[in-house]
N, C-alpha and C positions, 0 to 999 in steps of 0.2 A: 730613477725615473722609469727604466725599464723593467726594473724588478715590480714595480706598482703596477705598470700596465700589463705586464705579461708573467708575473708570478714565476720567474726562471726558478728560483730555489725551490718552491713548492712542486715544480714540475721535474725536478732533478735534471737541470740543464744549465748552459752556461751561454754567454754571448757567442763565443767561439763557436760552440757546438752549432747554435742556432744559424749563424752566418754559412757555415759550410753546409748544412742541411739546404738553405736557401739556395746557395749557389748550385747544389747538386739538382734541386728541383727545376731551376730554371734550365740548367744544360739540357735536361731530358724533355723540357716542352718548348724550347726556344724555336723550334722549326715552326712552329704556328705564325710567326712573324714573317716567314718567307711564304707559307703554304697559303694562309687566309688571304693576303691581297692579290694573290695569282687567281685563286678561286673566284673571289668576287669580281675581279675585273672581268671575268668570262660573263658576268651579268651586266656589264656595261659601267661599272662603277670605277672612279679614279683610283689607279694604284697605288700613288703616294699618299692620298687621303686616307685610303683604308688601311695602309700601313701604320699611319700615324694614330687611326681609330682602334686598330688592333693593339698596338702598345699601351695607349691610354686606358681602353676598356680594362686590359689585363691588370695593369696596374692598379686602377681605381678598384677594381674586385678584390684583389690580393689585398690591398691595404684595409678594405672595408672587412674582409674575412678575418685579416689578423689581428686588428684594433678593436672591432666589435665583438667578435665570435670567438678570438684568441684560439684559433686551430691552425695549424701548420698546412692549410689546403690552399692550392693555389688555383686561380681562376684565369680563363682567357676564352676567346671565341671558340666555339666546340668545333671539333671534326664531324663531319656526318651533317651537323646542323647548317654548316656553310653550304655543304654540296646541296642540300634540299633546298636552300634559299636560291642558289645560282641555277641549278639545273631543272629541279621540279617548279618552284614558285615562278621563277622569272623565264627559266627556258621552255617548260612544257606548258605551263598554264597561261604565260604571256602576259603576268603582270609586270608593271615596271618595278625596279628596284627600291623606288621610293615607297610604293605600296607594300613590297616586302619587309622593308624596314619598318613600316607601320605595324605590320603583323607581329613582327619581333618585339616592339615596344608593348604591344597589347597583351602579348603572351607573357612578358615580364610583369605586368600590371597583374594579370590573372594570378601568376605564380605567388607574388607578394601578397595577394589577398588570400590565396588558398594557404599560404605559410602562417599568417596571423590568425587565421580562424580555425586551423588545425583541420581542415578537410583533407589535406594533401595525405594523412595517415590512411583515411578511408579509401582515397583513389589508389595508393600505392597497393594497400593490403587487398583490394578487389580485383586487381589485374593479375592473371593466372603467371606463375614463375615461367612456364614454358613459352608464353608469348613474350614476355620480358626477354628471356635469352634469344628467341627467334628474331626479335627486332634488332637487338644489337648485333647479332650475326648478320642479319640482313644489311644493316648499315655498313657493317666491314665488306661484304661482297659488292656493294655499292661503290665504296671508296676504292676497291680492288679495280673495278671495272673503269673508273675514272682515271686512274694511275696508268692502265693499260692503254687507255685510249690517247691518254695525253703523251705517253711514249711512242705511239704508232705501232704497237705491239698487236693490238685489235683494232681493226678498223671495219668500217660497213661494207656490207655486200649485198647486192641487189638479189642474189641468189639464195644465200644463207643467212640473211640479215647481218651477222658478224662472221668475221674471218680473220686469220693472221695476217698481219701487216709485213713490212719488210724488217725482219728481225735483224737484218745485217747493218741497217741504217745507224747512223750515230747516234741519235736519240735513243733507240731501242737499246743498244750495246750499252749506252751509259746508265740507262735507267735498271738494266739487269745488274750492272756493276755496283750501282748505288745500293740495291736492294740486297745483294750478297755481303757488301761491306756491313751494311746495318746488321744483319744476321751473325756475321762473324764477330763483331765488336760487342753486341749484346751479349752473346755467349761467353765472350772473355771477361764480361763485367764492366764495360767502358758505359759510364753514366751518360756521357754526350754523343752516344753512338748516332743518334739520327741527324743531329746538327752538323757533326763532323763528316758524315757522309755527303749530305747537301753540300757542303762546303768543298769537299774533294772533287766532287762531279762538277761543280761550278768551275773550279780552278781548271780540271781537264779541259772543260769546255773554252776555256780562257786560251789555254795553250795551243788548243788545235783551231783558234780563230772562229768557233762557233760562237762565243760569247764576247760582247764588247765591254771593255773596262770603261767604267764610269766613276772611278774612285772608291773610297772606302767610307770616309767619314763627311758628313756635311751637315747645315742645318736641317731640321725635320721640314718636309714638304708642308704645304698648306692643306688644312683640313676642311677647308670651306666647301669643296665640292661635295662633301658628304654630311658635314656637321647641320643638324636639324633639318635634314631633308627628308625625313619620314613623312609619308601621306597618310593621314588617318581618316581621310575622308572615304577610301574605299574599302576600309577592313571590316566595316559593319555589313557587308554585302553577305548574304548567305553563301556563296561559294567560298568566302573567305573564311567561314567559321572552321571549316576543316583544317585549313592552314595554320591558323591560329592554335587550334587544339593539337595539331601535329608538333609545332615549335615547342607548346607547353608540355605534351606528353613525352617527348624524347629528353628535353631539358630535366623534367621531372625525375625520370629514371636514371639518367646519367648523374645527376646530382645526388639522389638517394642511395645508389649504388656507390657512388665514389666515398661519401661519408661514412658509409657503412665499412668499406674495405680499407679506407685510411684510419678509421676508429678502431678496427680490428687489430691492425698492424701496430698501432701505437698505444693500444691497451687504454683507451680514452672511454671505453663503454663502462656503465656503471654495474651494480651488482645483478641488475634486471636485464641487461643486455642493451639499454638504452643509452642513447649519445646526450649528454648534458648540453644546455645551450643550442640544442638543435634548431629552434625557432630563429635563434640570431644567425646560426650558418644558413638556412635556407633564405633568410631575408638578404643576407649579403648576396647570395646568388642571384636572386630575383632584381635586386637594386642594380647589381652589375650588369644584366642583361638589359633594363630599362636604359641605363646610362650608355651602355654600348650602341644601342639603337639610335639615341640621339647624337652619338659620335659619328656614326655611320658604319657599323659591322654587324654581323648576324650574332645569334645568340650566344653570350657568355656564359661559360658553365664551369663546373669545378672539374679538375683533372685528375684523372687516376695516376698520372704521373707524379702526384704528390706523395705516393708511397715510397719513392725513391729518396725523397728528403726525410721521411719519417725514419726509413731505414738507416739513414746517414746520422739519425741522432734528433731531429727535428720534434719537438714536443708542444711548442706554443705558437702565438699567431706572429711572434718575430720572424719566425720562417718565412711566412707568407709575406711579411713587410719587405724582407730582403729581395724577395722574388719580384715583389711590386717595384722596388727601387731599381732592381737590374732591367725590367722592361722599360721604364722611363730612360735609363741610359741607352737603350737599345733604338730609341728615337734617332740618335745620331748616325746609325749605319744605314739610312736608306738608300744610298747608292749601292750598298752590297747587296741589299734586297731586291733592288730593281735588276741586279744582273742575273740573279738566280733563274736559270731556264726552266720550263716545265718539267723536262725530263729528269731533273735533279731532284724534285719532289715527288716523282712517281714511286721511287723505292720506299720513299717515308708512308705513302698512302698504302702501299702494298703491305708493309710491317704493321701499320695501325690495323689492317684488316685481319690480320692473324691474330692480334690482341684480342680484337671484338669477336672473333669466331671461337675463340677458346672456350667460351661458356657453353658451347654445345655439347660439351662433355657431360654436363648435368642434366641433360634432357633424358627423361625416361622412354627410351626408344622402344622398350617392349610393349608400352601403351600406346596404340596407334591414334586414339583419340587426344593424345597429348603432343606426340610426334608429328602427326600430319599439320597441324596448323604452324607448327614451326617451319616445317619444309616449305609449305606455301608462303609465309611470310619471307623466308630467306630468300627464296628464288625469285618471287615476284618483285622484289625491291630493285636488283639490278635489270631485270628483264623488262619492267615497266618504266624503269628511270625514275621511279618515284618512291620516295620514302612514306609520304602520306597514304598512298593508294594501297601500297603493301601492308601496312598497319590495319588499314580497314579490311582488306580481305583475309589477313589473320583473324581479326576477331569475328568476322562473320562466320568462316570456316570453323572455328572453335565452338561458335554458338549451334551452328546447324548441326556438326559431327555429334555434340554432346546431346543433342535433342534427339537425333536419330537413332542413337545408341543407348538412350533412356538413361544417360548420366546426369539427371537433372541436379543432382546434389553437388556437381562441380561448378555449377552456375551461380553467379550471384547477380545482384541489381546493377552493378557497375559495368560488368562484361556485356549485358543484355541492352542496357542504354546505349553502350558505345558502339556495339555491332548494329543496332536498329539506327542509330545516327548516321553511320557509314553507308548502309543499306539504302536509307533515304537520298543520301548525297549522290550514289551511284546510278539510281533510277531518276531522279530530277535534275541531276547535274549540278 
């Protein structure tokens, strides 16, 4: 049955190899079951219900990717998109989390349509590489700021907006230690570096009386507080169009970038550099987002950590299926997830920020018309505390700079349309 489903022999792999790859991938991305509920709880959502939704959305996404697309690519609620959900859509814009879930649901529907009618290629190809790099790096800076804020290392100041907090406090020291542990373990080749760091800091918090022990294993919490709670009545408002677009936009490039990276690492591209069954892979991602919104979590997307499993020998969808089954097993560690303090995940957020900012090396810094919009996007994302607004400023700055410098050949219909759309939004709210 496994041979028929996944073509193990044809892909020069085995059951043992695929299981090892699946476990490897899971260990590199399992931190999301602790980080995501904590982040969405800041939006007013029930922590236990989001924990269950996170595990189920990840499991369903992985199973669909594995069984339908037959790729060793794992999915889970995405970092950055959960921050946008909580701190921008709910926190800054003032929408309810139910409405935010509705926007995620609609973005998933749009993604599915784009995947099926092949418009995705036009959208992806029309966006300049510099802006893609700037958006990814900006989200990294945004996550870093959230991590520093959670640990109390960066605090508000009426004089300077932000300033350094008490870095000798227990949360600040533990956050710094967690970050250093991740860097050390990753450098030494430890696949489970992030989750081991989170567990270590949580254990230290327990030993010092900062964390209350609630047990390790129990039946999963009820998902009722978030299940099918998305509000679709408000998502058709004009002000919500940019929100849905931002969810769609970031997920689109997250998924496209991950598919290309994993495919290159695993040698899945054909002679023309194209990914076979790409429509199935994209459809799996969009269906996972739709399902995740119905369950009660932010956008579900493909994880770049899947490259760890591919490096460990994963070649088929069986790897993704193993990851999905492990996420289902994780449903029973909800007491452990509830014990993890915010400062234990701060180091993980900072580490993810490093990964997301690494792409800046590919920016053409000698060409100011390319570099300037990147900097605008990167800096305004954490400073405005908004992913959507920063994306808008990035596109507008790219359009204006290219026009003023006479570089019309660098522009295309997609860039102009998106820039004008955001400009209208900023002017008319």
